[in-house]
C-alpha positions as CSV (number, residue, x, y, z in Angstrom):
1,M,-49.3,-111.1,-44.2
2,I,-47.3,-113.1,-47.3
3,S,-45.1,-116.1,-46.7
4,R,-42.5,-117.4,-49.2
5,K,-41.3,-120.9,-49.9
6,T,-39.7,-123.4,-52.1
7,L,-41.0,-126.2,-53.8
8,S,-39.4,-129.6,-55.5
9,A,-40.1,-130.2,-59.1
10,T,-43.1,-132.2,-58.7
11,K,-44.8,-130.9,-55.7
12,W,-44.9,-127.6,-53.6
13,L,-43.7,-128.0,-50.4
14,L,-43.4,-125.6,-47.5
15,A,-40.9,-124.1,-44.9
16,A,-42.4,-120.7,-44.2
17,V,-45.0,-112.4,-43.2
18,C,-46.8,-106.8,-43.9
19,V,-50.1,-106.4,-42.6
20,I,-53.4,-104.9,-44.0
21,A,-56.3,-106.0,-42.1
22,A,-55.0,-108.5,-40.2
23,I,-53.5,-110.5,-43.1
24,A,-49.9,-111.1,-44.1
25,L,-47.8,-112.3,-47.1
26,T,-45.2,-115.0,-46.2
27,S,-42.2,-116.4,-48.1
28,C,-40.6,-119.9,-47.6
29,K,-37.9,-121.8,-49.0
30,Q,-37.5,-125.7,-48.7
31,S,-33.8,-125.5,-48.5
32,N,-33.7,-123.8,-45.2
33,N,-36.9,-124.0,-43.4
34,N,-37.4,-120.3,-42.7
35,S,-39.8,-117.6,-42.5
36,H,-39.8,-114.2,-44.1
37,S,-41.7,-111.3,-44.0
38,A,-43.5,-109.1,-46.9
39,T,-46.1,-106.7,-47.7
40,N,-49.3,-106.3,-49.1
41,A,-52.5,-108.4,-48.7
42,G,-56.2,-108.3,-48.1
43,P,-58.5,-110.0,-45.8
44,T,-58.9,-113.6,-45.4
45,Q,-62.1,-113.5,-47.3
46,P,-61.2,-110.9,-49.7
47,G,-63.7,-108.2,-50.4
48,E,-62.3,-107.1,-53.7
49,T,-64.5,-106.4,-56.5
50,G,-63.5,-106.1,-60.2
51,I,-64.7,-107.0,-63.7
52,E,-64.8,-110.8,-64.8
53,K,-62.6,-111.5,-67.4
54,V,-64.1,-115.2,-67.6
55,K,-67.8,-115.8,-66.8
56,P,-67.5,-118.6,-64.6
57,A,-68.8,-122.4,-65.6
58,T,-72.4,-123.3,-64.0
59,G,-72.0,-124.7,-60.9
60,T,-68.5,-123.6,-60.3
61,G,-66.3,-120.4,-59.5
62,N,-63.3,-118.5,-60.6
63,V,-60.6,-117.0,-58.8
64,Q,-59.1,-113.6,-60.4
65,G,-56.4,-111.5,-59.0
66,K,-53.1,-109.8,-59.9
67,I,-49.4,-110.4,-59.3
68,L,-46.5,-107.6,-59.1
69,Y,-43.0,-107.3,-58.6
70,N,-41.6,-103.6,-58.2
71,S,-45.0,-102.2,-58.5
72,K,-45.3,-103.7,-62.1
73,P,-47.2,-106.5,-63.4
74,A,-45.4,-109.8,-63.4
75,E,-45.9,-111.9,-66.4
76,N,-45.9,-115.7,-66.6
77,I,-46.1,-116.5,-62.9
78,E,-47.7,-119.6,-61.7
79,V,-50.3,-119.3,-58.9
80,K,-52.1,-122.2,-57.2
81,L,-55.2,-122.8,-55.4
82,C,-54.8,-125.3,-52.7
83,E,-57.8,-127.3,-51.0
84,T,-55.6,-128.1,-47.9
85,F,-52.2,-126.7,-46.7
86,S,-49.7,-127.3,-44.3
87,R,-46.8,-124.6,-43.3
88,F,-44.6,-127.5,-42.1
89,L,-45.7,-130.5,-43.6
90,G,-46.4,-131.5,-47.2
91,G,-47.7,-127.8,-48.2
92,C,-50.4,-127.9,-50.7
93,G,-52.9,-130.8,-50.9
94,G,-56.2,-132.4,-52.1
95,Q,-57.5,-130.5,-55.1
96,S,-55.8,-128.1,-56.6
97,Y,-56.1,-125.8,-59.5
98,T,-53.3,-123.9,-61.7
99,A,-53.4,-120.6,-63.6
100,R,-50.3,-118.1,-65.0
101,T,-50.3,-114.5,-65.1
102,D,-50.8,-112.8,-68.6
103,K,-48.8,-109.2,-69.7
104,D,-50.5,-107.4,-67.3
105,G,-49.8,-109.6,-64.1
106,E,-53.2,-111.1,-64.2
107,Y,-54.8,-114.4,-63.4
108,V,-58.1,-116.3,-63.4
109,I,-58.2,-119.7,-61.9
110,I,-61.5,-121.3,-63.7
111,N,-63.9,-124.3,-63.2
112,V,-63.2,-124.2,-59.2
113,Q,-65.5,-126.4,-57.4
114,P,-67.1,-124.7,-54.6
115,R,-65.6,-125.0,-51.2
116,V,-63.1,-123.2,-48.9
117,Y,-59.7,-123.3,-49.9
118,E,-56.4,-123.2,-47.9
119,A,-53.9,-121.3,-49.4
120,L,-53.2,-119.6,-52.8
121,L,-49.5,-119.6,-53.8
122,A,-47.7,-117.4,-56.2
123,R,-44.4,-118.8,-57.6
124,V,-41.7,-116.3,-57.6
125,F,-40.6,-116.5,-61.3
126,D,-38.7,-119.5,-62.3
127,T,-37.2,-119.8,-58.9
128,D,-38.2,-122.9,-56.1
129,S,-39.9,-120.2,-53.9
130,Y,-43.4,-118.8,-53.8
131,V,-45.2,-116.8,-51.7
132,F,-49.0,-117.0,-49.7
133,A,-51.1,-115.4,-48.0
134,T,-51.3,-115.7,-44.1
135,S,-53.6,-114.4,-41.6
136,G,-54.3,-114.1,-37.6
137,I,-51.4,-112.7,-35.0
138,A,-48.1,-113.0,-36.9
139,G,-49.4,-114.7,-39.7
140,I,-49.8,-118.3,-37.9
141,S,-52.3,-119.7,-40.2
142,A,-52.6,-119.3,-44.1
143,A,-55.3,-117.2,-45.6
144,K,-58.7,-119.1,-46.4
145,Y,-60.8,-118.6,-49.8
146,E,-64.3,-119.3,-50.2
147,V,-65.2,-120.2,-53.3
148,A,-68.9,-119.9,-54.5
149,A,-70.7,-121.5,-57.4
150,D,-71.5,-119.1,-60.3
151,K,-69.3,-116.3,-59.0
152,T,-65.7,-114.9,-59.5
153,L,-64.0,-114.5,-55.9
154,F,-61.7,-111.3,-56.3
155,I,-58.1,-111.8,-54.6
156,P,-56.0,-108.2,-53.8
157,P,-52.8,-107.7,-55.5
158,T,-50.0,-109.9,-54.7
159,N,-46.5,-108.2,-54.5
160,L,-43.6,-110.8,-54.9
161,F,-40.3,-110.5,-53.5
162,K,-37.0,-112.3,-54.1
163,S,-34.3,-113.8,-51.6
164,D,-31.1,-112.9,-53.4
165,L,-29.8,-109.9,-51.9
166,K,-26.4,-110.5,-51.0
167,T,-24.8,-109.1,-47.5
168,V,-20.8,-108.4,-47.2
169,S,-19.9,-108.3,-43.7
170,P,-19.8,-109.7,-41.0
171,K,-20.0,-112.9,-42.8
172,A,-21.4,-116.0,-41.5
173,G,-19.4,-117.9,-38.7
174,T,-17.5,-114.9,-38.1
175,K,-16.4,-113.5,-34.8
176,V,-16.0,-110.1,-34.5
177,S,-15.6,-107.0,-31.8
178,A,-18.7,-105.0,-30.7
179,Q,-16.6,-101.8,-31.4
180,N,-16.6,-100.1,-34.9
181,L,-18.8,-103.1,-36.1
182,E,-19.9,-102.3,-39.4
183,L,-22.6,-104.2,-41.6
184,K,-22.8,-104.2,-45.4
185,W,-24.5,-105.4,-48.5
186,E,-24.5,-105.4,-52.1
187,P,-26.6,-102.6,-53.6
188,Y,-29.9,-103.9,-55.0
189,P,-31.2,-102.8,-58.0
190,N,-34.2,-100.2,-57.7
191,A,-34.0,-100.3,-53.7
192,A,-34.9,-96.8,-52.6
193,Y,-33.7,-98.0,-49.3
194,Y,-32.9,-100.9,-46.6
195,K,-34.3,-102.2,-43.6
196,F,-31.8,-104.6,-41.3
197,S,-32.6,-106.3,-38.3
198,I,-30.3,-108.4,-35.7
199,Y,-31.7,-111.1,-33.7
200,A,-29.8,-112.4,-30.2
201,D,-29.5,-116.5,-29.8
202,D,-29.8,-115.7,-26.5
203,S,-33.7,-114.6,-25.6
204,A,-32.9,-112.6,-22.8
205,I,-31.0,-110.3,-25.2
206,T,-32.8,-107.7,-26.9
207,T,-31.0,-105.9,-29.9
208,P,-32.0,-102.1,-30.3
209,Y,-31.7,-102.9,-34.3
210,I,-35.0,-104.4,-35.4
211,N,-36.4,-102.7,-38.7
212,Q,-33.8,-100.1,-38.9
213,R,-34.3,-98.3,-42.0
214,V,-30.6,-97.2,-44.0
215,E,-30.6,-95.4,-47.6
216,A,-26.8,-96.7,-47.8
217,T,-25.5,-100.0,-48.1
218,S,-23.8,-100.1,-44.8
219,F,-24.3,-98.9,-41.3
220,G,-22.0,-98.5,-38.4
221,L,-23.6,-99.7,-35.5
222,D,-23.4,-96.9,-32.8
223,K,-25.3,-99.1,-29.9
224,P,-22.8,-102.0,-28.9
225,L,-24.3,-105.3,-29.0
226,Q,-23.6,-107.7,-25.7
227,K,-21.4,-110.6,-26.2
228,S,-23.3,-113.1,-27.8
229,T,-24.0,-115.0,-31.1
230,Y,-26.2,-112.9,-33.7
231,R,-28.3,-113.5,-36.9
232,W,-29.0,-110.5,-39.0
233,Q,-30.9,-109.9,-42.3
234,V,-31.5,-107.1,-44.5
235,E,-34.4,-106.3,-47.0
236,A,-34.6,-103.7,-49.8
237,F,-37.6,-101.9,-50.6
238,N,-38.6,-99.5,-53.7
239,N,-39.7,-95.9,-53.7
240,E,-43.3,-97.1,-53.0
241,D,-42.2,-99.2,-49.9
242,R,-42.7,-102.3,-52.0
243,K,-40.0,-105.3,-50.8
244,L,-38.3,-106.3,-53.8
245,S,-35.7,-108.8,-52.2
246,E,-34.2,-109.9,-48.7
247,S,-30.8,-111.6,-47.8
248,S,-30.6,-114.7,-46.0
249,D,-32.0,-115.3,-42.8
250,D,-29.4,-117.6,-41.4
251,I,-26.4,-115.5,-41.4
252,K,-24.9,-115.6,-37.8
253,F,-22.1,-114.0,-36.4
254,T,-20.7,-113.9,-32.8
255,V,-19.3,-110.8,-31.0
256,T,-16.8,-111.7,-28.6
257,D,-15.7,-108.7,-26.3
258,G,-19.4,-106.9,-26.0
259,A,-21.0,-106.3,-22.7
260,P,-21.6,-109.5,-20.5
């Protein structure tokens, strides 16, 4: 899985995933401490191979990979390798190494001391957010990377996604009727389709709308919600099923007249 998060000006901090080979990408933002989901990663110990762009210096290793957005190379993206990492406290710690992607979206982190590193972070353009790989069930743990002396560790391509998709209605904090309830959001550039999810605050209520795919920018709920407070979120995808952006995940509304 891949995670996303927000950083301060001087330090990568955390807040808190698509799965390939039991790993995910998670996106985090410091401002609201929310977790998000994304696509595309590799195994915790990547089995990727490739052509070395830079030969490792004797006794050290290199880390090489590629960053994409909208299925295209993302240039000048900051990538950071962290010796230690906490999803909920302090973020990146210990020895760290930083590099930036070139015009082809490729990066090489050089002169890395051989050891296991707990996270690899990719900043989302010039925002205060980044993505990082996680592993295990539900992406609880950050993926680890073992760097060996005199070798290059090849990382699977990472697909960035933003968090600037705008919802229209229902707005945060509103009270609505379950009858004829329609969700609306603004169109997102290059989006081929969207997925929205609705989650009830009451854990005893399971909504019928989780990862509901929609080609339009609105959806009339044909299965009425129960009387409760709900949180909803929308994600935009391109025609290659790469996630482009997501809305805020703290937009809540209250259904006042649904089934008890």
